[in-house]
N, C-alpha and C positions, 0 to 999 in steps of 0.2 A: 275606374276599369278603363276607360278609353285611353287615358294615359298609359297605363301599362301596355295595353295592345300596341300602340305607337313606338314604345321603346323596343318591345319585342321586334317589332316589324324592323326597326333600324338596326337593330343588332344583328338581326339574320342577314339582312341586305348588305350591311358592311361585312360581314363574315364571308358571303359569297363572291362578294368582290375580291377580299383577301384571298381566296381559295383559288380563284380564276386566275389572280395575278400570279400566285405562286405556283399554279401547275404550267403556266405559259412559260414562266422563266424556266422550270423543269425541263420542259420537251426542248427547249432552244438551247439548251447548255451543250457545250461540245460541237454544235453543229457547224461544219466548216464548209460544205457544200449544199445547195438545196437548189434543185432545177425543177420548179413546178411544170415547165413543158406546154404550157397554154399558149401554144402559139408564138412562142419565141424563145431563144434558149439562155436566156439571163440568169445568171446564178443569185438568187434572191438572199443568199446567206450574208452578203455584203462584201465579201471577197473577190468578187468581179471575175470568177472564172467561167466565163459565158459557154454555151455549147453552141456548134454549128451542126447544120444538116450535111451529110453526105451522100453520093451516088443515090439520089431519087427518094431519101428519106422526106417524111412530109408532115405537117402538121394535121390533126383532126380533132372534130370537135367531139369526139365519143371517148373522151377519157372517163376515168373514174370519179376525177375533180376537175371538171371543165375541159379545156384543151389537154391533147397529150401528142406524144410522138408516135408516128405510124412508120413501121419498119416492114418491107416486103419479102425480106427472107433471101433475096437475091442481089444483095450489096448494099442497101440501105442502112444507114448507122447515124448516130451523132458523135462529133468529136468535141472534149472539153478542151479548154485552153491550155496550152502546153506548159504554163508557169504554174499550174496547181501541183503542189508536191506535198505530201505527208508522209512525215516521219514517225512510226508510231508501233507500239506493241499492243495497242488496243483500239479498236475500230469497229463501227456498225454501219453497213451498206445497205440501204432500204430502197426499194421501188415497188410501185404497183404495175403488174403485168397482166394480160389478156392475149395470150397467143401460145406458141410452141415452138420447139426445137426445128430447125431445117435438117440437121445432122447432129449426131452425138456431140457434147460439150459446146452447144450453143452458147455464145454468151450473152449475159444480159447488161452486167456492169463489170468491164474490165481495164485493167491497168498494167501494161507490161513495159519493162525495160526500164531501170536495171533489173528491180525484181518483180514478181509477178502478185498481183491481186486478181482473181477471177470469182466471179458469182454467176452462175449458169446453169443450164440443163444439164444434168450429168448422164452417162450411158444407160442408166437404169432409171432415168426420168426423174431424178431427186435434185433437190437444190444443194449443192453443195459448192465449195470454194477452192481455191489454190492460196497457199502462204508456205511459209518454212524454206524461202528458196524453192519454190516449185516440187517441194517433197512428196512423195506419194501418200503419205498418211494423211495427206490433206485432200487432194484431188481424187484419191481411190477410197474415200471413207465410204461405206456401205450403209451406213444407219440412218442418213437423212431424210426427211420426209419429203413424199412424192409432191409433183406440182402438177396441178390441176389443168387439163389440156383446153386450150380455147375459154377459160372461164376467168372472171377477176379474181386476184389473188393477190395481197401484199406479201412480198418475198422479201428476207432480211438475214443477213449473215452478220453475227455479233462475236467478234474475235478478242479473247482477252490472255493472260499470261499462260493458264492452264486449262483451257478448253475454248472451243468454239461452237456457238449454239446456231443450229439453222431453225428459222420460223417461216412457216407459211399460214397466214390468215384468210380463210376462205371467205369472199363476201356473200356466197351463197346463203351460209348458214351461220355465219358469223365463228366458226370455229378456227381455233389457233392451234395448228400441230408444231411439235418443237423436238429437237433430238440434239444431242451433245456430243461432241468429239473430243472426248477428254485426253489431249495431248499437250506437250508445252508448246508455245508461239513465241517465236523472237522477233526482236524487232526489225521493220521492213520499212522500205520506202514506196508509196503510192503515188504514181503519177501516169501520164499518156494516158488518161482515161478515155474509154469509148463506150457508148451505149448502144447496145443490138449487136455486137459483134465481137469475136476475139479472134484477131488479125495472126493469131499464133502459127495457125495450120490449115489454111485453106479457108473453105467457105462456112466457117462456122457462125452463122447469122441466125438471130432470134426473129421470129416472123409473127407479128401481130401489133399490139399497143404497148409502149412503155409510157409510164404516167409517174410524176411525182419521186424523182430519185433524190436522196438524201444521203449524205455521208457525215457521220459523226466520229471525232477522236476520242470516243469512251465507249464503253460496254453498253448499252442499253437493256434493262429487263425486260420480262415476258409483259407485265403491265404497261410499261412504256411502249413495246411495238402494239400491244392491243388498243392501246388510245389513240396512237397514231393512225393504226387501221380505220378505226371508228370515225374520227374526228379530224384528223390530219393535223398539220402544224396550227396552233391557235393563230388566229388573226393578230392578235397583238404582237406576235414575233415577227412577222413580215416587214422587213424594211427598218427593224430597230434591233438588229443582232450585231453583236461587237465585229469589227472589221480585224482580221489579223494579217499582218503584212509579209512578204518574204514566206520563207520553209515554215510549214506548221509542225511543231513538236510536241508530243505528247511524254510529260515525265513517267 
């Protein structure tokens, strides 16, 4: 009997290790930018596109997961290395936030020129996005979930060929809100990234805390978003992700 128990224990332990390893690899797949923002702007994806503080942005210890980026809504933001460039038809952009807009269309994660990706607080306080060469069917989409004001939430926009999904995970109760914008999406270039500001049209600054920004060159599922929200990227992935040199391209 003791022998059987030992064998079962070993098997369960082995299966558990295999499951953790498989899960870790899954959440790391397609990760092309990862900024923990824990007191430094290093891109931990391995691609080397670090972020720098601008105009009064500061580090804070009051993040969701350790340190984070504090922006004052009056000009503070972070700028990602200008060599970051992703050409894709599928993308997921993720961030943990605790704050609010200073004006409508305040940016959380934004890349402009030559085309625009934008994730932020829309005029109706929802989490929406810009794609399709700044077409109104993206930024003027009215059906996205509302962002909680001055409360921790993980926000994500996942774009694919035939739809985009807006996700908001509320840390307070573990609820995941989502909505789909079912329209076609074209290939675009994402570059010139900033955290906490949309430089397009004046003072579109976010005010509060931004933590754990991640960019994938694929569309994450709702289950993956929930796991990222609850546990973050597995420790196993940090410092062990594939390095992609030059322009990133999603076929």
